[in-house]
N, C-alpha and C positions, 0 to 999 in steps of 0.2 A: 126625659128626669136628667138628673142635676149631675152634668158629671162626676162632680167630685164626692165623695160620701163623708169626706174631711178638707176642710182647709184653715191654717192659719195664718196670720194677714200680719205683719209688723209687731211681732212678739219682742218683749223688752223684758228682762230680769235684772238686776243690779242686786250686788247682796255688801252693804255698807259700797267703799269705791269700785268694789272687783265687781266689772261687768260678763255676767253672763251668757249672757245672749241680746243683741241686738240687731234690734230693727228681721225679724226672723221670719219669710214665709216660706209656708209649708203644706202643698199638697197632697191627700192621695186622691186614687181614683176604685169608685167596684171596682173590686172582685182583683184588686192588684196586690200584690210583694211588692211593698214601698221600701228601701235602703235606707236605713239613714247612719250614714257612715265619717267620720273623722280624730282625729289623734282622740286619747284621753284630757279632757278637760276641754277639747272644744266645743261642747252644750247640747249633746245626747239627752245626756241625763236629766238638763236640765228643764229641757223640750219636754220630753215626756212627763218627768213631776210638772207640768203646767198641764199636760194636756189632758189625766191621767186626775188633777183636781190636787194630787198631795200638795204643791207650790203652787199660790197663784201670780200669775201675771200682771210687772205694772204696768204697763199697755197692753194694745194686744186686740186682737178676735176671735173668736174660736165658732167654725161654721158646720154643723152635723146636718146633712144632707142639704145644704142650703139655709137651716134656720139658728139663730145665731144663742149659742149657750152661753151659759153664766157658769162658768167651772170653779162651783166654788169649794167640792170636796169632791173625796173621788168617788163616795152617792153620788154627784151629779155630772159621774162621768159614767160611773153606772147605767143610769136614765139615760142615756144618752146614747148607750151601747159601744161604749170604748171598755174595752179589759183588756188590764195587763200583766203581763207574764213574764218575772221576774226570775233576772241570773238564779238568784236565790231559793231557789221553792219557797213558794207559803202554803204550811202545812200543819198539821198538828197528829205527829206520828205513829201514836197509841189508834188512833181514830181512824175509823173503814174508810173504804175511797168516799159512799154515797154518803157519810159525813163532814168527811171535806169537802168533798163537791154543795152541800147548802151548810156550813160554819158562815153563820151570823146571818142565815136567812131560811131557817127551818120552815118547811112544809111542815102545816100543825091540822089538827082534827079539834072538836069540840069550844071551840068558838077562841083558838090559838093557848089553849091549854095544857098543847100533850103532843111534841116533837107524832108524825104521822111516819115512823121510821117504813112501811109497805109502801109507801108509797114514792117515800124515797129513792125509796133502792128501786121501785119501777120505774122510774125516772130516770135516774145515775143512768140502771142497766138503758135504758132503750136511747139515753143521748154515747155512750159507752159504745154499743155498738156498729154504729155510725165512725166511731176512732176506732176502737181494738176489741174485739167479741171478746177477747181470751182474762179481759181484766172484770176481776170477781169483786163485785159493789159495798160485798161485805169481808171481805179482805182488807186488814190491818195494811193500812197506806205506808208504812213502812216497810212493809215484805215486802214493794215493789225495785224493780232496777230503777234507775233515775231516767230513765226515759218512758219508761210508764207515768211516773210519779207528771213525768210532762203532759203527759196526755192527757190524766185528771184534770191540770192548770187549762188544760184547753177545752174538756169537756167544760167545765164549768163555767167558762167565756159563755159559753154556748146554751147552758142552760135559763141565759136569760138573755139573751136570742144576740149579742153583741155583734154588731156590724163591721168594729174595727179589734185585734187583735195588735195588740203590740208587744214583740219580744225580745227583750231584752239580750243579748249575747245565750241565746240557750242548748248551743252546743259544747256551752265549757267546760260539763263532764258528761259527753257522749264519746261514746266509739262512733268510728267512722260509719258502723251497718248503723250504729241506732241513727246517725244526723242521715243516712238514708233511706228509715224509715220517714224519719221525722220532713224530709223534702216532700216525697209522699201526700203524706199530712197533709200538709200544705198544698196540696196540688191541690186535693181535693176540699179544703177550704177554701182556697180558689170557686173551681165548680158552682158550692153552694153562694154563690156571692162573696165570701165573706175576705173585708178588704183587709190586709199586713201589712206590721210596718215592722219591717225587721234590724234589730241590731245586731254586729258583728265586727268582727276584729278581722276575719277570715275570709279571705278574697275571694278562695275556693267557693264557701259556699254563696257570697254572693253571688257571683258569676253563675250558678246555677237554680236559683231561688227565685232571686227578684229578678222585676222588670225593669224598675226606674231605683234613679237613686237622687238622695242630696245631699249635698256636699260641708256639712259643717267645720268652718278654719275658724279662732281666736274667739267662736262667740257668734261668728257672723255666717252668714249662706252664699256658699262660694259658687254653687251652681248648680242643678238639677240635668241629670245624666239620664239616655235612654241605659242601660246596659249593656246592649246588643250591639252596642258601638263603637266599645268600650274596649279597650286591656289596664290588668291591672296596673300594667303602671301608669300607662292616663289617670287614673284614678287617685293612683299612691298620688300623684303630683300634685294632682290636683287640692287633695288632702292635706298636703304638709305644705306646700308652696314651692318647692323644690325637685330635682329628680333626684332619688336618692339610687346609690350604685353598687347593682347587686355585688354581695361584698361577695369573693373564688375564693375556696378555699384555700389556706394555704398549711403546710403539714410542717409543723414544727418538734418531728415525735423525736427522740435521743437514743441509746441503749439503754441509758437508767433506768434499772426498774424501780418506781417511788410505792406503788401501793400494790401490797400482792391478799390476794384473797384466797384460803384454802380450805374448800368445804365448807361455805358458809351458811347455815340451815336456819328454819326455826319451823320445826314439824310441817305440816302441807304448804302453808305460805308460800312459806321456798324452803324447797329444795338444794339439799346438800352441793355450792354453786363453787369453781374457783376460777379464778381469771384475774391478770394483774394489768398496769398501765404506767408505761414507763412516764417521763420527763415530757411533756412539752406534748402528749398523747390527748386526745381528745376522746373517750369511748361512750358509744352511745347504749341508750341502754333501751331496745323498742318490744312494742306487745300492745294487746289487748287493754282498754281498763282490767283492774283485776287478774293480772297473768300475774304477780308480785313484784314490783319492777321499785314502785314505792314503800316495800315491805323490805326488798334488798337494801336501800340505799338508807335504810332506817335503821336496819341490823351494820352494817358498812361505822353508821355516825353514836351507833351506842344508844340510839334511841329503844329500841323492841332487844330487848335479850334474846340472847342465840339462846338454840340447843344443842348442837353441833360449832365444830371451826375455830380458825381464824383468821385474825387482820393482821396485816403486817404490814409497818411504814416503814421505807426504806429500809428492808431487812431486817426489824426491830419489833415482834410481834406484839402487840398490847394485851397485857396481862389485865383482866378482871373486868371484860368492855364493860366501858356504859359511857354514856355524854361527857363526862368529865375526861373521863383517861384521851379518848376519842380525840377533843380537840385540845388537848397533850401533845398528843400527838403530830398535831398540824394536822386535823382534818376541819373541812365543815361543813354544812349543807344549808342550803337554801330550798328550803322548803315549799314543796307545794300550794300549801293553802296559808299566803303571806298573812293574810292577814289572822291567822287565830292564831299561826303554829313560828310567826318568823318574824312579829312587831310589837311592842310596845307603845299604840299609834298614841296613848297622848305626853309621852316623852320625845322629848326631845329628838333630833336624828342624832346629836354627833354622844348622847346618852343609850343610844340604840344601838348605834359602831359599837361602844364601849363595852356591849352587853356581855358579852365570852369572851373578855381580857381585864379586868377590872384589873386582877392584878399588876398588869401597866399602868396605868393610869392613877393608882394608888399606894402613899406610902402611911407606916404608921393607922390604917386605918380611914387614912383623910380622903380625898380625893384633888389629887393633881391639874386641877382646871385648863395651868397654861399648858399643858403634855397633851392635855383631851383638845383641850380646842387647834392647838398642831398641827396634830396627828388629821383629827379629823375633817379636816379644814384642806389639808392638802389630800388627802386622800379623795374627798367629794368633788374636787374642783382636779384633781383624773379623771374621774368618772361621770363627768359632764352634767352633777344635780343642775336644777332647773328648778327653783329659782334656788342659787348656790348658800345658803340661811341654816346650818347647825341648828340654829335655837332652834328653828321652825320644830313646831310639832306633827315627827313625820306618816301621826292618821294623818292632815290637810295635803299632804303629797297626793297626787297621778299613783295608777301601778304602777310601771316604766318606774318612774323618784324610789319609788317606796320599792322596787328592785337593786335599784346600783345601790340604796342604804344597806341592805344585807348581806352585798354583794363587796359593798365596804368592809361592811367587819370582819371580813376574812381577808378582805389585805390586807387591813391593819394589823393583825394577831398575826401576818407575815406565813398563812396556811401555805402545808406543801400537799395538798389536796380542797379539793372543790365537786362537793354533791348536789347537781343541780338536778331537780326535781321540777318538770317544767315551769321550765326558765320564763317563759311569754306567756303563759297563760295570762288570759283578761290584761295583753298589752298592747298597745296600737303599732299600730306596721311601722310611726317614724320610731318610738321606741327601740321596738322588737331587733332594729338593726345594729342600734345602737346595743344592747343587748348580747346580738351576733360580734358584733367586734369587742368587746369587753372580756365573750371568752376565748377569741383570736388571741387577742394581749397578754390573756396570764398562759394560752401557752406556750408563746412567745417567751413569757420569761422563765419556762420550764417545771407548770404548776401539770398536777396527775390530773386531770379533771374526768367526771364521770355523768354524762347528761340523759336523763331520761325527757323521754317525750311522748304527745299520743300526733304531735302531728309528722307527719312521713314526713314532708318537705325539710320541717326544718332537719331533724335526724339527719336527715343527707347531704344536706346543705352543711352542718357542721363539725361529722362524725369521718377520724380515720381509722375506724373498725366501730361496728355493732353488731350486739351478740342481741338476739330478740327471743324473748323470753314468753311462755308457754303456759300454765296453770301450774304457776310458781318454778318451773324446769327451764335453764338456758337453753335451748332449742337447736341453735344453728349460734355462728360465728360467722359475717363477712367481713368480707377486706375489698377494697380499692373498687373495680367494674361491677361486684359483686351488692356491691351496696346497691338495692334499686329497689320502688312502690314494690315491685313484682315478687320479689325476696319477699322483704319483708315479711308482706303479706300471709306470701305458703306458709312459711316459718313460725307466723303469731295465729295458724288458725290448724293449721295442719301439723303436727309434729313427725314429722319424717325420718327423727334418725330411728 
């Protein structure tokens, strides 16, 4: 039997003058979990798009089971036994699990005139029994947890006897427990001799589920490694082409209280919460997905309406807490979903920076272009935007650079309070390090910072204190040596107060 189920040789793709991938070789063995890793812009998405038939390569060859495939469309990929599970799951929320599994390729009877719902149900149930028997094929898919929706995507791939399943950032919306379930599922797929391509920025996941890794940098393949022979540091060095120094957390906490939250709540979503943040302090908020962390930040930022409580900045209560009054008081939110909530992707970098503080850049209703250009250029130079082009549409930038622009808008507004919701989600390891350094720099400047993160190593790395939430309630405050993964998990899962 052919050693490799998939071989891509000499793959090239350019967009105008920009080289996306250059002479890339990529091979996956039978029953292997193969990581495809690199910084944002390294060429991972382009390679997957070519493999799944979404984009055509300019040159190169793709073979499946030793047979050369003309990858003309996604249908060509499906016929070759290749399935793609996207970071943003592809389904119709109102339809049932079974209907989503057969979307675009229904089972029919009466010479194709009618959908055979019974046959679809039976086939879906048979496949799901192998993956998660608790999923009901008749259940509307919108009622499932994200992890279960992901299992449905895998089941859809197995319906077509996929030999190769590519997973693009599969855990971006999963809890640690759900990742453990996914890891078990991946192991089961390996035992069925299914090969998997795994794309993730999370090194702990790569080391837990992957056998080998192909590393891309600037559109080129720079190495193929056995995971068992590597360390996180060695892989990151190959990814970015330099050694990334580990940031040691420095504390800049002063005695000055900047933010105070008193009995702030919203029904059952956020039970009345009270805490304060001092100048130079980084307060981490940890907990499982659905614990109320994002909801708490949105209350502080005036996005959601509170049912109780008060927010004070430098001792002054914000009356009629709204987005506008929160911004005026010096509170800025870097949201969890930057594409939907943080940017206007078609507008230039400088205009995205100006959004919350337009009054600063206008006079008599007219835009002061010179001032906006000066401020935007200075802020983005300080935050190391790459490329340094404030006229460029923000939607064309990598995730890490988009995040820098969102942070930059609050720097330009000279905010006192920075709220970060999952600040490094979907960001590569090199950009993560830069975001951590930016947060530390803001703390050094005396800003009050609140960070929500589902990555416990991240919370531990950057926080002076940590609040743990469970079911809308703050269950514990951790300081110093008590900030450990074990303690965070303990109070996130069990309310021991």
